[in-house]
C-alpha positions as protocol buffer text, in pm:
chain_id: "A"
residue {
  index: 1
  type: MET
  ca { x: 10233 y: -5106 z: -16128 }
}
residue {
  index: 2
  type: SER
  ca { x: 10476 y: -4820 z: -16080 }
}
residue {
  index: 3
  type: GLY
  ca { x: 10538 y: -4628 z: -15761 }
}
residue {
  index: 4
  type: ARG
  ca { x: 10388 y: -4314 z: -15911 }
}
residue {
  index: 5
  type: SER
  ca { x: 10068 y: -4501 z: -15994 }
}
residue {
  index: 6
  type: LEU
  ca { x: 10050 y: -4612 z: -15632 }
}
residue {
  index: 7
  type: LEU
  ca { x: 10101 y: -4251 z: -15517 }
}
residue {
  index: 8
  type: VAL
  ca { x: 9817 y: -4136 z: -15740 }
}
residue {
  index: 9
  type: ILE
  ca { x: 9594 y: -4418 z: -15616 }
}
residue {
  index: 10
  type: PHE
  ca { x: 9666 y: -4342 z: -15250 }
}
residue {
  index: 11
  type: PHE
  ca { x: 9628 y: -3963 z: -15270 }
}
residue {
  index: 12
  type: SER
  ca { x: 9322 y: -3969 z: -15497 }
}
residue {
  index: 13
  type: LEU
  ca { x: 9147 y: -4206 z: -15253 }
}
residue {
  index: 14
  type: THR
  ca { x: 9257 y: -3986 z: -14963 }
}
residue {
  index: 15
  type: ALA
  ca { x: 9116 y: -3677 z: -15136 }
}
residue {
  index: 16
  type: THR
  ca { x: 8791 y: -3860 z: -15212 }
}
residue {
  index: 17
  type: ALA
  ca { x: 8754 y: -3960 z: -14846 }
}
residue {
  index: 18
  type: LEU
  ca { x: 8834 y: -3609 z: -14718 }
}
residue {
  index: 19
  type: MET
  ca { x: 8594 y: -3442 z: -14962 }
}
residue {
  index: 20
  type: SER
  ca { x: 8321 y: -3693 z: -14882 }
}
residue {
  index: 21
  type: TYR
  ca { x: 8364 y: -3625 z: -14510 }
}
residue {
  index: 22
  type: SER
  ca { x: 8355 y: -3249 z: -14561 }
}
residue {
  index: 23
  type: LEU
  ca { x: 8022 y: -3291 z: -14746 }
}
residue {
  index: 24
  type: ALA
  ca { x: 7846 y: -3447 z: -14445 }
}
residue {
  index: 25
  type: PRO
  ca { x: 7566 y: -3231 z: -14303 }
}
residue {
  index: 26
  type: GLY
  ca { x: 7712 y: -3252 z: -13952 }
}
residue {
  index: 27
  type: VAL
  ca { x: 8049 y: -3109 z: -14059 }
}
residue {
  index: 28
  type: PHE
  ca { x: 8073 y: -2731 z: -14028 }
}
residue {
  index: 29
  type: TRP
  ca { x: 8299 y: -2505 z: -14231 }
}
residue {
  index: 30
  type: ALA
  ca { x: 8278 y: -2194 z: -14008 }
}
residue {
  index: 31
  type: GLU
  ca { x: 8223 y: -2155 z: -13635 }
}
residue {
  index: 32
  type: SER
  ca { x: 8184 y: -1856 z: -13405 }
}
residue {
  index: 33
  type: ASP
  ca { x: 8312 y: -1827 z: -13053 }
}
residue {
  index: 34
  type: THR
  ca { x: 8039 y: -1779 z: -12797 }
}
residue {
  index: 35
  type: GLY
  ca { x: 8206 y: -1487 z: -12621 }
}
residue {
  index: 36
  type: ASP
  ca { x: 7975 y: -1204 z: -12517 }
}
residue {
  index: 37
  type: TYR
  ca { x: 7710 y: -1302 z: -12768 }
}
residue {
  index: 38
  type: GLY
  ca { x: 7577 y: -1602 z: -12576 }
}
residue {
  index: 39
  type: ILE
  ca { x: 7511 y: -1798 z: -12894 }
}
residue {
  index: 40
  type: GLN
  ca { x: 7751 y: -2026 z: -13073 }
}
residue {
  index: 41
  type: THR
  ca { x: 7684 y: -2042 z: -13448 }
}
residue {
  index: 42
  type: GLN
  ca { x: 7813 y: -2311 z: -13680 }
}
residue {
  index: 43
  type: ILE
  ca { x: 7775 y: -2289 z: -14057 }
}
residue {
  index: 44
  type: GLY
  ca { x: 7825 y: -2572 z: -14302 }
}
residue {
  index: 45
  type: LEU
  ca { x: 7758 y: -2636 z: -14667 }
}
residue {
  index: 46
  type: TRP
  ca { x: 7405 y: -2759 z: -14598 }
}
residue {
  index: 47
  type: ARG
  ca { x: 7289 y: -2595 z: -14275 }
}
residue {
  index: 48
  type: SER
  ca { x: 7346 y: -2337 z: -14002 }
}
residue {
  index: 49
  type: CYS
  ca { x: 7306 y: -2418 z: -13631 }
}
residue {
  index: 50
  type: ASN
  ca { x: 7281 y: -2204 z: -13317 }
}
residue {
  index: 51
  type: SER
  ca { x: 7336 y: -2324 z: -12959 }
}
residue {
  index: 52
  type: THR
  ca { x: 7229 y: -2113 z: -12664 }
}
residue {
  index: 53
  type: GLU
  ca { x: 7311 y: -2330 z: -12361 }
}
residue {
  index: 54
  type: LEU
  ca { x: 7676 y: -2304 z: -12276 }
}
residue {
  index: 55
  type: ASN
  ca { x: 7920 y: -2501 z: -12065 }
}
residue {
  index: 56
  type: GLY
  ca { x: 8030 y: -2242 z: -11810 }
}
residue {
  index: 57
  type: THR
  ca { x: 8391 y: -2358 z: -11776 }
}
residue {
  index: 58
  type: ALA
  ca { x: 8491 y: -2400 z: -12138 }
}
residue {
  index: 59
  type: GLY
  ca { x: 8243 y: -2162 z: -12299 }
}
residue {
  index: 60
  type: ASN
  ca { x: 8139 y: -2428 z: -12548 }
}
residue {
  index: 61
  type: ALA
  ca { x: 7783 y: -2498 z: -12651 }
}
residue {
  index: 62
  type: THR
  ca { x: 7642 y: -2812 z: -12492 }
}
residue {
  index: 63
  type: GLY
  ca { x: 7268 y: -2765 z: -12515 }
}
residue {
  index: 64
  type: PRO
  ca { x: 7020 y: -2838 z: -12791 }
}
residue {
  index: 65
  type: ARG
  ca { x: 7086 y: -2677 z: -13126 }
}
residue {
  index: 66
  type: GLU
  ca { x: 6845 y: -2501 z: -13354 }
}
residue {
  index: 67
  type: CYS
  ca { x: 6939 y: -2572 z: -13715 }
}
residue {
  index: 68
  type: VAL
  ca { x: 6824 y: -2421 z: -14041 }
}
residue {
  index: 69
  type: THR
  ca { x: 6876 y: -2631 z: -14352 }
}
residue {
  index: 70
  type: PHE
  ca { x: 6966 y: -2449 z: -14672 }
}
residue {
  index: 71
  type: GLY
  ca { x: 6706 y: -2580 z: -14912 }
}
residue {
  index: 72
  type: LYS
  ca { x: 6549 y: -2517 z: -15245 }
}
residue {
  index: 73
  type: PRO
  ca { x: 6459 y: -2150 z: -15273 }
}
residue {
  index: 74
  type: THR
  ca { x: 6114 y: -2024 z: -15362 }
}
residue {
  index: 75
  type: SER
  ca { x: 6073 y: -1843 z: -15694 }
}
residue {
  index: 76
  type: SER
  ca { x: 6099 y: -1499 z: -15528 }
}
residue {
  index: 77
  type: GLU
  ca { x: 6414 y: -1605 z: -15339 }
}
residue {
  index: 78
  type: ALA
  ca { x: 6561 y: -1741 z: -15662 }
}
residue {
  index: 79
  type: LYS
  ca { x: 6509 y: -1404 z: -15831 }
}
residue {
  index: 80
  type: ASP
  ca { x: 6676 y: -1228 z: -15538 }
}
residue {
  index: 81
  type: ALA
  ca { x: 6963 y: -1478 z: -15543 }
}
residue {
  index: 82
  type: VAL
  ca { x: 7048 y: -1379 z: -15899 }
}
residue {
  index: 83
  type: HIS
  ca { x: 7138 y: -1035 z: -15767 }
}
residue {
  index: 84
  type: ASP
  ca { x: 7313 y: -1170 z: -15456 }
}
residue {
  index: 85
  type: LEU
  ca { x: 7619 y: -1360 z: -15573 }
}
residue {
  index: 86
  type: ARG
  ca { x: 7741 y: -1410 z: -15217 }
}
residue {
  index: 87
  type: LYS
  ca { x: 7494 y: -1692 z: -15158 }
}
residue {
  index: 88
  type: GLY
  ca { x: 7616 y: -1847 z: -15481 }
}
residue {
  index: 89
  type: GLU
  ca { x: 7961 y: -1880 z: -15330 }
}
residue {
  index: 90
  type: ARG
  ca { x: 7833 y: -2130 z: -15073 }
}
residue {
  index: 91
  type: ASP
  ca { x: 7646 y: -2323 z: -15341 }
}
residue {
  index: 92
  type: GLY
  ca { x: 7953 y: -2309 z: -15564 }
}
residue {
  index: 93
  type: ALA
  ca { x: 8172 y: -2445 z: -15284 }
}
residue {
  index: 94
  type: ALA
  ca { x: 7930 y: -2735 z: -15229 }
}
residue {
  index: 95
  type: ALA
  ca { x: 7921 y: -2814 z: -15601 }
}
residue {
  index: 96
  type: ALA
  ca { x: 8300 y: -2794 z: -15627 }
}
residue {
  index: 97
  type: VAL
  ca { x: 8339 y: -3037 z: -15336 }
}
residue {
  index: 98
  type: VAL
  ca { x: 8099 y: -3287 z: -15495 }
}
residue {
  index: 99
  type: LEU
  ca { x: 8267 y: -3264 z: -15838 }
}
residue {
  index: 100
  type: SER
  ca { x: 8617 y: -3275 z: -15691 }
}
residue {
  index: 101
  type: ALA
  ca { x: 8534 y: -3596 z: -15503 }
}
residue {
  index: 102
  type: LEU
  ca { x: 8385 y: -3743 z: -15821 }
}
residue {
  index: 103
  type: PHE
  ca { x: 8690 y: -3659 z: -16035 }
}
residue {
  index: 104
  type: ALA
  ca { x: 8925 y: -3784 z: -15762 }
}
residue {
  index: 105
  type: LEU
  ca { x: 8742 y: -4117 z: -15769 }
}
residue {
  index: 106
  type: ILE
  ca { x: 8764 y: -4126 z: -16150 }
}
residue {
  index: 107
  type: THR
  ca { x: 9136 y: -4048 z: -16118 }
}
residue {
  index: 108
  type: PHE
  ca { x: 9172 y: -4351 z: -15893 }
}
residue {
  index: 109
  type: CYS
  ca { x: 9004 y: -4572 z: -16155 }
}
residue {
  index: 110
  type: PHE
  ca { x: 9226 y: -4450 z: -16438 }
}
residue {
  index: 111
  type: ALA
  ca { x: 9539 y: -4482 z: -16222 }
}
residue {
  index: 112
  type: VAL
  ca { x: 9454 y: -4845 z: -16153 }
}
residue {
  index: 113
  type: CYS
  ca { x: 9414 y: -4899 z: -16530 }
}
residue {
  index: 114
  type: GLN
  ca { x: 9741 y: -4705 z: -16585 }
}
residue {
  index: 115
  type: SER
  ca { x: 9586 y: -4476 z: -16843 }
}
residue {
  index: 116
  type: LYS
  ca { x: 9824 y: -4181 z: -16820 }
}
residue {
  index: 117
  type: TRP
  ca { x: 9642 y: -3899 z: -16999 }
}
residue {
  index: 118
  type: CYS
  ca { x: 9303 y: -3978 z: -16850 }
}
residue {
  index: 119
  type: THR
  ca { x: 9464 y: -3989 z: -16505 }
}
residue {
  index: 120
  type: VAL
  ca { x: 9641 y: -3657 z: -16560 }
}
residue {
  index: 121
  type: PHE
  ca { x: 9329 y: -3487 z: -16696 }
}
residue {
  index: 122
  type: ASN
  ca { x: 9096 y: -3606 z: -16419 }
}
residue {
  index: 123
  type: SER
  ca { x: 9347 y: -3535 z: -16143 }
}
residue {
  index: 124
  type: LEU
  ca { x: 9393 y: -3183 z: -16279 }
}
residue {
  index: 125
  type: LEU
  ca { x: 9015 y: -3128 z: -16280 }
}
residue {
  index: 126
  type: ALA
  ca { x: 8985 y: -3262 z: -15924 }
}
residue {
  index: 127
  type: THR
  ca { x: 9270 y: -3037 z: -15808 }
}
residue {
  index: 128
  type: ILE
  ca { x: 9123 y: -2725 z: -15969 }
}
residue {
  index: 129
  type: LEU
  ca { x: 8779 y: -2798 z: -15822 }
}
residue {
  index: 130
  type: ALA
  ca { x: 8924 y: -2865 z: -15475 }
}
residue {
  index: 131
  type: TYR
  ca { x: 9104 y: -2531 z: -15476 }
}
residue {
  index: 132
  type: GLY
  ca { x: 8789 y: -2370 z: -15615 }
}
residue {
  index: 133
  type: ALA
  ca { x: 8585 y: -2503 z: -15321 }
}
residue {
  index: 134
  type: VAL
  ca { x: 8839 y: -2367 z: -15073 }
}
residue {
  index: 135
  type: GLY
  ca { x: 8856 y: -2029 z: -15248 }
}
residue {
  index: 136
  type: LEU
  ca { x: 8480 y: -1993 z: -15275 }
}
residue {
  index: 137
  type: TRP
  ca { x: 8436 y: -2071 z: -14907 }
}
residue {
  index: 138
  type: VAL
  ca { x: 8703 y: -1817 z: -14807 }
}
residue {
  index: 139
  type: ALA
  ca { x: 8523 y: -1554 z: -15016 }
}
residue {
  index: 140
  type: TYR
  ca { x: 8184 y: -1653 z: -14873 }
}
residue {
  index: 141
  type: LYS
  ca { x: 8312 y: -1644 z: -14515 }
}
residue {
  index: 142
  type: SER
  ca { x: 8503 y: -1319 z: -14542 }
}
residue {
  index: 143
  type: GLU
  ca { x: 8240 y: -1127 z: -14740 }
}
residue {
  index: 144
  type: TYR
  ca { x: 7911 y: -1272 z: -14622 }
}
residue {
  index: 145
  type: ILE
  ca { x: 7954 y: -1433 z: -14279 }
}
residue {
  index: 146
  type: ASP
  ca { x: 8219 y: -1227 z: -14096 }
}
residue {
  index: 147
  type: ASN
  ca { x: 8101 y: -902 z: -13938 }
}
residue {
  index: 148
  type: THR
  ca { x: 7751 y: -906 z: -14086 }
}
residue {
  index: 149
  type: ALA
  ca { x: 7433 y: -824 z: -13896 }
}
residue {
  index: 150
  type: GLU
  ca { x: 7273 y: -1154 z: -14001 }
}
residue {
  index: 151
  type: PHE
  ca { x: 7538 y: -1348 z: -13807 }
}
residue {
  index: 152
  type: GLY
  ca { x: 7573 y: -1114 z: -13508 }
}
residue {
  index: 153
  type: ASN
  ca { x: 7853 y: -883 z: -13633 }
}
residue {
  index: 154
  type: ARG
  ca { x: 8128 y: -1116 z: -13521 }
}
residue {
  index: 155
  type: LYS
  ca { x: 8430 y: -1291 z: -13664 }
}
residue {
  index: 156
  type: PHE
  ca { x: 8403 y: -1661 z: -13749 }
}
residue {
  index: 157
  type: ASN
  ca { x: 8679 y: -1922 z: -13742 }
}
residue {
  index: 158
  type: PHE
  ca { x: 8727 y: -2185 z: -14009 }
}
residue {
  index: 159
  type: GLY
  ca { x: 8576 y: -2519 z: -13910 }
}
residue {
  index: 160
  type: ASN
  ca { x: 8675 y: -2881 z: -13963 }
}
residue {
  index: 161
  type: GLY
  ca { x: 8506 y: -2911 z: -14302 }
}
residue {
  index: 162
  type: PHE
  ca { x: 8721 y: -2633 z: -14441 }
}
residue {
  index: 163
  type: PHE
  ca { x: 9042 y: -2793 z: -14315 }
}
residue {
  index: 164
  type: PHE
  ca { x: 8944 y: -3132 z: -14456 }
}
residue {
  index: 165
  type: ALA
  ca { x: 8881 y: -2966 z: -14794 }
}
residue {
  index: 166
  type: CYS
  ca { x: 9226 y: -2802 z: -14773 }
}
residue {
  index: 167
  type: GLY
  ca { x: 9379 y: -3143 z: -14700 }
}
residue {
  index: 168
  type: ALA
  ca { x: 9195 y: -3290 z: -14999 }
}
residue {
  index: 169
  type: ALA
  ca { x: 9326 y: -3009 z: -15222 }
}
residue {
  index: 170
  type: ALA
  ca { x: 9681 y: -3080 z: -15106 }
}
residue {
  index: 171
  type: ALA
  ca { x: 9635 y: -3455 z: -15163 }
}
residue {
  index: 172
  type: MET
  ca { x: 9503 y: -3394 z: -15513 }
}
residue {
  index: 173
  type: THR
  ca { x: 9798 y: -3166 z: -15589 }
}
residue {
  index: 174
  type: ILE
  ca { x: 10036 y: -3450 z: -15501 }
}
residue {
  index: 175
  type: ALA
  ca { x: 9826 y: -3695 z: -15705 }
}
residue {
  index: 176
  type: CYS
  ca { x: 9825 y: -3457 z: -16003 }
}
residue {
  index: 177
  type: VAL
  ca { x: 10202 y: -3411 z: -15998 }
}
residue {
  index: 178
  type: ALA
  ca { x: 10258 y: -3786 z: -15956 }
}
residue {
  index: 179
  type: SER
  ca { x: 10018 y: -3864 z: -16241 }
}
residue {
  index: 180
  type: CYS
  ca { x: 10245 y: -3682 z: -16483 }
}
residue {
  index: 181
  type: GLY
  ca { x: 10511 y: -3947 z: -16417 }
}
residue {
  index: 182
  type: ILE
  ca { x: 10293 y: -4250 z: -16486 }
}
residue {
  index: 183
  type: ARG
  ca { x: 10419 y: -4453 z: -16778 }
}
residue {
  index: 184
  type: LYS
  ca { x: 10173 y: -4484 z: -17065 }
}
residue {
  index: 185
  type: SER
  ca { x: 10018 y: -4829 z: -17079 }
}
residue {
  index: 186
  type: GLY
  ca { x: 10183 y: -5041 z: -17345 }
}
residue {
  index: 187
  type: GLU
  ca { x: 10464 y: -4792 z: -17406 }
}
residue {
  index: 188
  type: TYR
  ca { x: 10752 y: -5031 z: -17339 }
}
residue {
  index: 189
  type: ASP
  ca { x: 10571 y: -5363 z: -17341 }
}
residue {
  index: 190
  type: ALA
  ca { x: 10726 y: -5475 z: -17673 }
}
residue {
  index: 191
  type: LEU
  ca { x: 11077 y: -5388 z: -17550 }
}
residue {
  index: 192
  type: ASP
  ca { x: 11018 y: -5573 z: -17222 }
}
residue {
  index: 193
  type: ALA
  ca { x: 10898 y: -5881 z: -17411 }
}
residue {
  index: 194
  type: GLY
  ca { x: 11204 y: -5871 z: -17639 }
}
residue {
  index: 195
  type: ASN
  ca { x: 11444 y: -5839 z: -17346 }
}
residue {
  index: 196
  type: ARG
  ca { x: 11305 y: -6151 z: -17183 }
}
residue {
  index: 197
  type: TYR
  ca { x: 11435 y: -6362 z: -17470 }
}
residue {
  index: 198
  type: LEU
  ca { x: 11784 y: -6209 z: -17447 }
}
residue {
  index: 199
  type: ALA
  ca { x: 11833 y: -6312 z: -17085 }
}
């Protein structure tokens, strides 16, 4: 197995782990400072949580949290969602994370089998989807979360889930570039077999 295959294997598994972690319901992609508002809000791919009891010294939320899970919309909400593409950005980011993790895992399998073109194709798909998830979340945060009345007219910071997704996108970029250098399986096997008899 070549060094480039090992790079692809390592970085595709790393990207799969990072994307899987960023999918967890307890991982938030945007967080607000408590500041003057008295409420700390955390927003993830699957739910939004508010904490009202604060630690006086650090200003961090320590009390119980009230969480709202983003679920299946009713038929009237679904009709309204067609006209509100901003909510689709969060759903698109979640779907892109799931698909990116899936294609990163498939990339790992093809890299182990040393199938060059399948590895290149799947790593390219995983990379595009990882960057798509990051881009959709940036659009969702900047257009829908930041400075809107629904979230208290305040600026949100990127959370851990976002940074893990960025790390996964970078890992998949390295895996995609390295996959282009994998030798096709069977390409030089006949020459290698012939050289053994010459030695």
